[in-house]
C-alpha positions in Angstrom: 0.0 0.0 0.0 1.2 3.5 -0.7 1.7 6.0 2.0 -0.9 8.3 0.3 -3.6 5.5 0.5 -2.8 4.8 4.1 -2.9 8.6 5.0 -6.2 8.9 3.1 -7.7 5.9 5.0 -6.5 7.3 8.4 -7.9 10.8 7.5 -11.2 9.4 6.5 -11.5 7.3 9.7 -10.6 10.3 11.9 -13.0 12.5 9.9 -15.8 10.0 10.2 -15.2 9.7 14.0 -15.2 13.4 14.5 -18.4 13.7 12.4 -20.0 11.0 14.5 -19.0 12.8 17.7 -20.4 16.1 16.3 -23.8 14.6 15.2 -24.5 12.3 18.1 -26.1 14.2 20.9 -24.9 13.8 24.5 -27.4 11.8 26.6 -27.7 12.5 30.3 -28.4 9.1 31.8 -28.6 10.0 35.5 -27.5 12.5 38.1 -26.3 11.7 41.6 -25.3 13.4 44.8 -25.9 17.0 43.6 -22.6 17.0 41.6 -22.2 14.0 39.4 -23.7 13.7 35.9 -23.6 10.4 34.1 -23.6 10.7 30.3 -23.3 8.7 27.1 -21.8 10.1 23.8 -19.8 12.8 25.5 -17.4 14.6 23.1 -13.8 13.5 23.1 -12.2 16.9 22.6 -11.9 19.1 25.7 -13.0 22.2 23.8 -16.2 20.4 22.7 -16.8 19.2 26.3 -16.6 22.7 27.7 -18.8 24.0 24.9 -21.4 21.4 25.7 -21.3 22.3 29.4 -21.6 26.1 28.6 -24.5 25.5 26.3 -26.4 23.2 28.7 -25.5 24.3 32.2 -28.6 26.5 32.7 -30.9 23.5 31.6 -29.0 21.2 33.9 -29.3 23.6 36.8 -33.1 24.0 36.2 -33.8 20.3 35.6 -31.5 18.6 38.0 -30.3 21.3 40.5 -26.7 20.8 39.5 -24.4 22.3 40.4 -25.3 22.3 44.0 -23.6 25.3 45.5 -22.0 25.4 48.9 -22.5 28.2 51.4 -19.6 30.2 50.0 -21.0 29.9 46.5 -18.4 27.4 45.3 -19.3 24.2 43.5 -17.8 21.2 41.8 -19.3 19.1 39.1 -18.0 15.9 37.6 -19.3 14.5 34.3 -18.7 10.8 34.1 -19.0 8.4 31.2 -21.8 5.9 31.9 -19.9 3.2 30.1 -21.4 -0.3 30.4 -24.0 0.9 32.9 -24.5 0.2 36.6 -22.6 -2.7 38.2 -22.7 -4.6 41.5 -19.8 -4.0 43.9 -18.6 -7.4 44.9 -15.9 -6.1 47.2 -13.0 -7.5 45.2 -9.9 -5.8 44.0 -11.4 -5.7 40.5 -14.1 -3.4 41.9 -11.7 -0.9 43.3 -12.3 1.3 40.2 -16.0 1.6 41.0 -17.9 4.7 42.1 -21.0 3.7 44.1 -24.2 5.6 44.7 -25.4 4.3 48.1 -28.8 6.1 47.9 -29.9 3.8 45.0 -32.4 1.2 46.2 -31.0 -1.5 43.9 -27.9 -3.8 44.2 -26.3 -2.6 40.9 -25.5 0.9 42.0 -21.9 1.4 40.9 -20.2 2.6 37.7 -16.6 2.4 36.5 -14.7 5.6 37.3 -14.3 7.3 33.9 -14.4 11.1 34.5 -14.7 13.1 31.4 -14.9 16.7 32.7 -14.5 18.3 36.1 -15.9 21.8 36.5 -14.9 23.7 39.7 -15.7 27.2 40.8 -14.7 29.1 43.9 -14.3 32.7 44.9 -10.6 32.2 45.3 -9.8 30.4 42.0 -12.6 31.2 39.7 -13.8 28.7 37.1 -11.5 25.7 36.4 -12.0 22.9 33.9 -10.0 19.7 34.2 
């Protein structure tokens, strides 16, 4: 295969993936603990993640009460990839990468920890995205 053909295939694959990311809407699956949002189809690029948050933060506040602000006005929000869905914590070493939501009335109340975007605001530091 020629280098041009390989470069064309790689460029087409990347372009297709980015187009899919752009056209597939983010789905909010659940919210927990006043600061955790579980999503599917979250953008890969940090700039697109921040743009999604900025475009949707008022709706998220109105619908879910997130972010929950502390008495000094500061807040922290984490957007996590929902991944394969909720799992049961069996208490093994394999489950050490789970984040569990104890208020759920079902046994499968944990997800794998895959944070995609952290949003923090405080009077001292201002707005931070990680």
